[in-house]
N, C-alpha and C positions, 0 to 999 in steps of 0.2 A: 471480566468483559462482560460489559450492558451497554444499553444503549445510552445512559445516563455517562457514561465515561468515554464514548466514542469519539467526542471534540469537547474541548473546553470552550464552551460557548463564550464566556466572558475575554479570554485571552483572544481568541480568533475574533471576536468583536474590535476590540481594540487596536487588532493589527490592521485593520479597515478603516479607523476611528470613527467606528459606531455605526458605520455606515449599511444597515441591514440589507438592503436592498444587493447593495456590491457585496458582501459577505456571501447574499446568495448567490449570485451570478457566479464568484468563484467556485463556490461548490460545486454548482452546476459543471463549471467545466474542470474540474478537478477530478469529479467523477468518471466525466467522459474521457478525460486522459488515463483516468486509471484503469478503468476498462481498456483502453487501448493497451499502456504497460500491462495489464495482466496477460492480455492475449499473447503477447512479446513474449511475456513469462514461458506460459504454455508451450509456445511455438520452440523458447530454447530447449524447453524439457523434452517436448516430442524430439527433437532435433538434437538431445544430449550435446550441445551448447552454453557451457557454461557463461561466455562472455554476453549471452544476449541474456541472459538471467539476471547477470549481475548489472547492467546497462540500465534496464528497466526496472528493477528493482530500484535503484539508484534514483530514478527519476520519481519517483514513487516516494523514498523517504524524504524529498525534498519538498515535495509540495504539499506532505500530510504533514512535515515538522513547522513549515509556513502557518499552517490551518489549525498549528495543536491539536492534530489528529495523533496522539501520542502512541494508542495501541498499533495504527496501521503503520506509522514512522519505526516503532520499533521489528515490527515483522520486516518491512522493507529492507530496514538495516540488517538485519539476520539473514534475510533473502541474498544481499548482496554479498554479504561476507562469504556463506556459503557456495554464491559461485565464484568468488575470488577463490576460496580456498580449493575450488574443483579443479580450476585451471592450473594450478601447484602441485597436486596430490598425484599419488603413483597410481597409476592405472587400476592397481586392486581393491585402490580405498574410493574410488570415484563412486562405486554402486552404493556407496553407506554417505555419501554426500548429495546423491542424486534422492535417495529415502527420507532425507531430511528436509531438500529443497522442498519435495512435496509434501511433505506433514507440514512446514512451513507456507506451502502454498496455500492450502486446506483453512490455515490460521489466517490469513488474508482474506482469502473469501470469506470466511464468520465475521473480518471485523469490517471489511467495506458493507455487508449485510445490514451490521447494526449501525453503521455510519449515515447509511442510507436512510434506517428506519428513523435515524434523530433529526435528519433534514427533514423529513414526512413531517414529524411531530414539529420540529419548530414553522416550519413555512406553508407547512400544508401540503398536500397531493399538486403538484405542477401539470 
């Protein structure tokens, strides 16, 4: 986990056909949408709604995959899986799932911070 691996710049640029300004715009949109989705994950954690966590994580996973933010994508995928698992497990097992969700949520926050630093390094402060 590092700023250098937060995003695969070459693949992300290829995804937008080399248009750096467009990539910068898309990354800005991703960061805003990501913040909104993370808030929904927090709300799901607060209200103990596995489906809310699962849906918000799914949204992050898709966007991160498109932009080659592999660490974020992998973490969001794990959150989505945990949300799905929580909907299916017995009541006594749910405490353990929530603990895992909380841990992955912390990881997601760290990965997002690294991506934000990588964006600032690439494009400068906006």
